[in-house]
N, C-alpha and C positions, 0 to 999 in steps of 0.2 A: 266088050273087053272085061275080062275078069281081073279085078285088082289083086295084086300080090302084096302090096304094101299099103296099109290103111292107117291113118292117124285119126284118132277120136279126140276131139277137143272139148273138155269140160273143166274150165277154170273155176273150181269150186272148193268149198270146204268139205269135210268128211261126209256129212249127211247127204249133201247134194250129189257128191261123187257116188255114194252108195246107191242113190236113186237112178244113176246112169247104168248100173250093172245089168238090168234086163236088156237094154239096147246092145250092150257089149256081148251078152250071151247070144242074142239074135244074130249079130254079125259073125260071131265065132261059129255058130251052127250053120249059117248060110254059106260061109266062105272058110271052111275048115283048114285049107292050106295056106291062107293068107297070114302075113305077119301083121299083127294089130298092135299099135303103140297108142298110148294115151298121153295127152298133154293136160296137166292139171296143176294145182298149187301144191306146195309142200303139205298143207293141211289135208288135201284130198288124196294124196299119193297112197296112203295106207289102205284106203278103201279099194283102190284099183289093184294094188299089189296082192292084197289078201283075197280078192275075188278069184284070182287065178285065170282070168279071161284075156289078159293082155301079155304081150311078149316083153314090152319095156314100158316103164313109166318115166316121162320127162316132166320136169317141174319148171314153173315160171311164177315170178312174184306179181300176180295180177293186181294186188291191192295198190302197188306203186303206180298203176296205170288206170285207175278207176276214174280219175278226173283229168280233163285236158291240161290244166296247169301243172299237175304232178307229172304227167307224161312228158311235157316239154322240158322238165328239169332233168330227166334221165332218158334221153333218146337212144343211147347206144345199146342198152340191153335188148330191146325189141329187135333192133337191127341184127344183133348177133344171133338171137333166136331165129330170126328169119333165115339167116345164112345156114344155120344148123339144120333147120327143117328142109330147106331146099336141097341141101346135100344128101339128105336121106331119100330123096326121089320117091316120095309117096305117090301112089296112083290115085288115091281117093282120100278125102277128108270128110268126116262126119262131125258137124258142128252141133253140139248138144246144148245150144243156148238160144233163147228167144232174142229177137232183135228189137228190143223194147225202146231204147233211147237212140237218138241219132249218133251220139258219141260211141255208144256200145256197138252199134252196127258198123261204124267206120273202123273201130278198133278190131272187131272180129273179121271184117272184110280184109283188112290189111294182113292180119295174121294168117287167114286161110289162103289168100292169094300169094303170100310169101312162100308157101310150100311148093307152088308150081304144079300142084296136083290137077289133072284134067277133070276129075270128077269131084264135085263139091256139093255135099248134101247138107241141108239144114232146114229150119223152119222159116217161113215167110208169110206175111200177111198180104193177101192180094190187094193191090192198089196203094200200098204204103211205100213201095219203092226201096225198101231197105234190104231186100234179099237179092238184088240184081247180080251179085257176085256168085250166087249159087247156080250150079248147073242142074240140080235136082232139088226141088223144094217140096217139103211136106207142108200142108196148110197149118198155120199157127192157129190153134183153136181159141187162143186167148187165155190169159193167166188164170181165170177162175172157171173156165168151161170144160177143161179136161185135166186129169191128173198128169203131172209132168212125166211120169213113167210111160203113159200112153202116148204122149206127144213125142217122146224120145224114141219109142218103138217105131213110130211113123217115119222118123228120120232114118233109122236103120233100114226100114223097109224100102225107102226111097233109094238108098245106096244099093241095096240088094237088087232092086228092079233095074237100076242102071247097069248092074253087072249081069243082067239076064237071069237072075235067080228069083224064082217066085217064092215069096215068103209064105210060110204056112199060115192058115187062119189063126187069129188070136185065140189063146186059151188062158184061163186063169193062171196056170203055171208059168206063163210068160211074164207075169208081173212079180215073180219071186225076186227078191234082192239076193245078191251073192256076197257072202263074207265068211271066210274060213280062217279064223285067227291062228 
């Protein structure tokens, strides 16, 4: 199945969003006819908008949900976001986050599953059990073992492989960040 509607999730500030642009470029090159939207924070939105690689940027206040107690104080916003994402009928989601903490894994799983997308790509550490909601997992190399750009390219490649698209071999140019102010 070739996805027509893809959501890339990177709830990040500007710099981390900028580091996600090589993965966006890889998806855009591999699936040129697909609609690609990005879900990020207000701080990260500018990086995605100026990269020119996504069709639409959606924002969410991630900071209000970084701790379980804070999330319980404001439960309606994530539910509303889930409804909006499901209504968009995404075919695939690329989660560009590591699943480091249990709460983070639960939070990202709920967000990704709320989309209803049948293809869900992200990073998972074998044997940790935090990536069970993913249908296509790229191995998580560990925080200090590979650059985040390389790890996120592996997620894009996992999504492309799910679509039957063979990603090109990696080249140094693939690591270029995209920003056109």
